[in-house]
N, C-alpha and C positions, 0 to 999 in steps of 0.2 A: 385252252392251250396250256403251256407249262406253268403259268401263274396268272390266274384271272385278275389279281389285284395290281399287277404291274402293267401300266398303260403301254409300255414299250414292247409288250409281247401280245397285244390284242388290237382289235379294230384294224385301222389302216396300217398299223405298225407290224401286225402279226407276220411272222416269217412265211415266205413261200419257198419251199426247199426243193422244188423240181426244176430241172433244166429242160429246155425244149425249144421248139419252134412252131410257128403257125403261119400258114399262107392264106392269101386272099381273105383277109379279115373283113368282117362286116363293117361297112361305113354308112353312117347316117349322114346324109348330105353328100357333098362332092368335094374331093380334094382339088384345090385350085391348080390351074396350069402354072408351071414354073416352080412348084414345090416338089422338088425331086432331090433325094439324098437320104440321110439317116439322122435320126434323133438318138443320141446315146445318153443313157441315164445310169447312175450307179447309186447303190444304197445298201444298208445293212439287212441281212437276212440270216440269222444264225442257223447253221446246219444241224448242230446238236443242241440238246437241252443244256442251257448254261449250268455251271456247277451249282450256283445258287441263283435261281431265277429271280428272287426278290431284289438282288443286287444288279441285275442286268440293266444296262443303259443303252439307249438308242445308238449312241456313238460307237458302240463296241462290236456290233454284229459283223459276221463274215460278209465281205464285199460281193455283191451280185450285180453284174452289168446287164442292162436291158437295152436292146436296140430295136427301133421301129424304122424299117426301111420303106421309103415311099418312092414310087416310080410309076409313071403312066397311070396315075389315078388309083393305084392299088397299094395295099399295105401288107407288109410281112413283119413278123415279130420273132426275136430270138433272145434267149437269156442264158447266161452261164455264170457260175461262181468264178471268182479270181482265185487261181490255185496258188495261194501263198504257201510257204513252207509249213507254217503252223497249221493251216487247214488240212494239208495233205497228211500231216502227222496225226491229226485228230481223226481223219477219215480212216486211216489204217487201224487205229485203236477202236473206232466206233463210238467215241465219246469225247466230250469237251475236257481239255486239260488246262487250257489257258483262261485266265481271268481278263477283265477289261481294263482299259486305261482310266475310266471315269470313277469306278468304285473299288478297283483292286480285287483281291481274292480273299477268301476266308482263311486259307492256309498258304504258307510260302510256296513258291514254285520250286520244283526240284533243282538241285545244283546245276548251274550251267544253262538253265532255261530262262528266257526273258518273255515278257508279254508279247503275244502275237500282234502284228500290225496288219489290220484287216483289208487294206486297200479298198475302202468303201465310200470315199468322200467326193471324188471328182473323176471324170473320164473325158479325155480329149484326144482327137486325132491330131497327130503331130508328124508331118511328113508322111511316111509310109507306116507309122506305128500308132496303134491305139494304146494310150497310156492310162493306167488306173492309179489314182493318187490317194494317199492318206499321210498327213504330216507325221514326221517321226521316222520316215523310211524313204528310200528312193522309189520312184514309180515302178509298177510292173508293166511289162509289155504284152499286149494282146494282138491277135490277128483281127483286123477291122471287119472282116466278113463273117468269120465263124465265132469270134470272141474267145477262141482258145488262148490260154496263157502260153506265151512264147518264152518268157524268161522271168525269173524271180525279181530281178531288178534291172532297170535301164539307167546307166550311169553317164550318159552323154559322152560316149567315146573315152571314158576314163577321166573326164574333167570334173565330175561331181564328187565332192567330198562330204560324206555325212548325209543326213536326211534332207527332205525337200518338202516345201509346203504343198498343200492341195490347191492353193489359190494363186496359180501362175497368171500372167497376162500375156496376150499376144499383141505385139505392136501392129496396128492396122496399116501403118505406112510402109512396112517392109517385111512383115511376117516374123520378126524376131520373137523368140520365146524369152519372157522376162520372169524370173522366179527367184526364190531364196530358200535358204535353210536356216533353222535356229537351233543351236546346240548350247543349252545352258545360258542363254542370253547373249551369245555371240552370233550375230547374223552374217551369213555370207550371201551376197546378192550376185546373180548370174544373168548374163545375156548370151543366148545361144542362137545359132542360125537353124534353118529348117533341116539341115543335115546332122544336127546334133553336136556341132562344134561349139565349145564355149569361147565366146569372143571377148567378154569382159567379166571380171570378178572383183568385187569390192567387199569390204568388211565394215560392220557397225557393232560397236560394243555397247550393249544396253545397260550394263552395270550389274544386272542380276537376271535370273531366269524368268523374264517376263513372257507371258503368253502372247504370241503374235500369230493368231490363226489366219488372218487375212492382211492385206496391205493394198496400197493404191499406187498408181504411177501417173506421171504426166510426161510431156515431151522431154523434159530435162531431169525429172526427179523420181525417186522411189520414196514412199512415205509409210512409216509405221507409227501406230499409237503405242506408247509405253504406259501401261496402266498397272494398278496393284494386283492384277490377276497373274499368278505365277503358275508355272508348270514344272513339277519336279518328279523325275523318274523314280527316285528312291521311295516316294510315298506309295507308289503302286506295289512295290516289293513288300511294304509293311501293311498292305491291305487297306490303304487310305485312298481317297480320290486324288488324282494327279493334279487337278487344278484347284487352287485355293486363293481366296481373296485376302491379300496381305497389305493393308494400308500401312503396316509397320515399315514396309520397304519403301513406300512411295505414298505420300499423303495427298498428292495431286498428280495428274497425268502430264506427260510431255510428249511432243512429237519429234521423232527422229526423221530428218529429211536428208536423203543421200543424193548428191549430184551424180547422175548416171554415167557421166564421162570422166569427171575428175576424181570421184570417190570422196569428195569433201562432204562432211556431215554437219548440218545445221540443226540446232535444237530450238524448238518453239514451245513456250509454256502453255499449258491448258488451264482452263478456269477452275476445274475441280477434279474430283476422282470419279471416273466412270470407265466403262469398257465398251467395246464395239462387238457386234456379232459379225457382220459382213459390210464391206464397202461397196458402194455402187460404182463410183468413178471419181476421178479428180482431173483438174486442169489448171492452167496458169492464167492469171489475170494481173498483168503488171508485176508488182513485187509480191503479190498474194498468190497463194495456192488455194484453190477451192476444192474441198473434199466433201463428198456426199456419202452417207452410209447410215447404218442403223445403230442407235445407241442403246446400251444396257447399263442400268444403274450399278449392278454388282454381278460379277460372274464367278460363282463358286462359293462354297462355305468358307468360313473364317477359321483362323488358327484356334480360336476359342471354341468353335463348333467341334473341332477335331478332338477336343478334350472330353467331350461327352458324345460318343458315337451313337447314332440312332439304332433302334433294334434291328438286328440282322445286318447291320452295316449298310443299310439302304440310304444312300445320299441323294437319291433322285428328287427329293423334295425341293431342293434349291432350283432345279430346272423349271419346275412348275411356277416358280415365283418370278421368272424372268419376263419382263415387259420391254419390248423393243419398238421404237418409233423412228421414222426417218429424221435425220439431223443433217445440218450443213456446218462445216467448220471452215472459217476463213483464216488461213495461216499467213501471217505477214512476215516475210523474210527480212524486211527492213527494220522492224521493231522487235521481233522475237516474241510477239504476242499473238493470241488467237481470239477469235470471236465465234461463239457457239449459237446456233439458231435451230430451234425445232421446226422442221419443215411442215409437218402435219402431225396431228395426234391420232391418226388412224394406224393402229398397231399392225406390225407385220414383220416378215423375215424374207430371206433369200432374194435380195434385190439384184436385178439385172438390167442392162441397157442393150441397145443396139451395139454389138461389139465393134462395129466400125468406128465408134466414137470413143473407144478406149484411150484415155489420156488426153482427150480433146473435149471441148465444151459440149454439153449435152442439154437437150430440152426435156427429154422424157426418161422416166425410170419406171420399172415394173417390179412388183413383189407380191408374195403371198400375204394375205391378211390373216390376222390372229385376233379378230375383234371380239369373238364370243364363242370360240370353238371348244372351250372346255378341255377335256382330256385329249381331244383329237388335234389340238394345236392349230391347224390351218382351216379356214372356212371360205376362202374366196381369193380373188386376185385384185390388185390395184394398179392403176396407171396414174402416175403423178406428172403434171406439167409444171416444170420448174420456172417457166416464164409467167404463167397466169396464176399459179398456186392452186389450180383445181386438181382434184383427185377423182377419178372414175373407178367404179367398183363393178366387178363381175362375180356373181354368185351362182349362175346357172339356175336361178329360181329355186334353189334348194334341192334340185334333182340329184346332183352329185355333190361331194364335199371333199375335204382334205386334199386340195391340189398340191402338187409339188412345185418346185421352182419353175417359173415360166422362162422359156428360151425364145429369143427373138430371131426370126429368119427374114432377112431383107428380100423384098421382091426383086427379081432380076431387072436391072436398069432403074431402080428406084432413085429418086432425087430427094424426097423428104425423109427425115430421120425416122419417122414412124410408118413409112410405107413398106408394109410387110405383114408377116403373120406371127402370132404367138402360139407356141406349142407347149402344152402342159399335160401332166398325167393326173387324173382325178379318180376318186373312189366312189363306187356305188354301194352304200351299206345294205341295200335291199337284196342285191345279188352277190355281194362280196367279190365283185369284179371291178376292173379298172377300165378307164377309157382315156384315149389320147384326144384332147380337145384342140381343134385348130380354129383360131379366131382372127378376124381382121384387126390389126393393131389400131387402125384409124377409126374403127367402129367398136371400140373396146367393150362397151356395155351391151352391144347387140347380140343377137342370136349367133352362136358359133356356125361357121360355114361347113364344118365336118366334125363328126364324132366317130373315132375309130374304136370299135368294140374289141377289147382283149378278152381272152378266154379265162382269165384268172386275175387275181389281185396282184398288183405290183406294190410291194411294201413301200410305205412312205419313205423316201430317200432324201438325198442331199442335192447334188449338183449334176449337171450334164452339159452337153454341147451339141451343136448342129454341124454337119458336114454336107456340103452340096454334092451332087452326083459326080461332078468332075473330080473333086478332091477325093471322094471315096473310091472311084474307079482307079485313079492313079495310085492310091495307097494300096489297093488290093493287088495291082500289078507289081508293085515294088515290095510287097510283103514276102 
């Protein structure tokens, strides 16, 4: 590929630059009755050779949306690039002109140009709109059936000011869309209805440009971790990584807790300095808020590291040193203190729950494992039982590897929290093709009930969502 030494351009990360569709995909096993709808996935797949391939980072590739439509026991696949303004400009020129957010550029951008925001992090059906997200910019709107880009930005009927996170939440009790934007450490939190109307808006001043990639919600609160990880736009302009670890700004972490209705902000002290990759969920227990997520010791190089840039400006080394494990934080609103507990030492990323438990107490969490994957990052899936403390592992006996984030689909009429299926995309290194694995959540370590064979590799991506057939059909009619 463009650089055999850069892990993010090879193996399961290697770009797939063709758009297309495939019908009646081969299925090993049988799709279960009741599994009808669409799995939407998004991730990076640079269309053009990066200006400096050695500096390319996984987070920076052009966003490509993948959809697997399941109906009547059959499977269809479709993929398209998100047509951002930056990508369209590069397509006209036939080459890359923008650098990335993580490592910056070798040379300054031309006057009036800003780094392209690739819309590569999350995709969610919201009402009749399929939205593609990447923090630092409003979401792009796509058609839910063809994946065509409808508009460069969706601003919630004019109610959105500035960028938006890729890690929104959907309130399971009423379908409200809960999200936020962070501009230089000033957070604006939004609650919107299914028609895109902003119903509530509150502000939180973090005091400095702290990185807030993800957050958590409960019935009454929205919660952010404020850590020494900072995100500064001007660094990108100067060819430096946007995200830097600055304990000079904050020698220990703190939690910002926003009351969703009053806008009142409560601060809770953390025990030490750390960061988080993603949160699993949060819920209330008396005066305490229980937060589950994955903890990172340090996120990004330090200011001292910036004084001695690596050869070629390749800052990707710090990513390889990241180790994340599931943790629980008990935030006591009465005392202003927190208690930190490592849930398990089984390393992993991309935690997900049954989304019907968002903001409510949960028993199960699912995530990709990173126990010994080496350069390819993920090597299996895990299911953790928060009541028993047991963790089950699924590796498919080494046949496939590098799974993406698992998405839980509840069985119609399910009563138990884990009564449903997990859908995930895995890579076959022997054929360089991907498969969509369908497994019973209650038989997590058992043999998958269906393996959907795709005709090519789906590059290892980030996040996605499930929409059942009724939601999808209504969205297509309203698009």
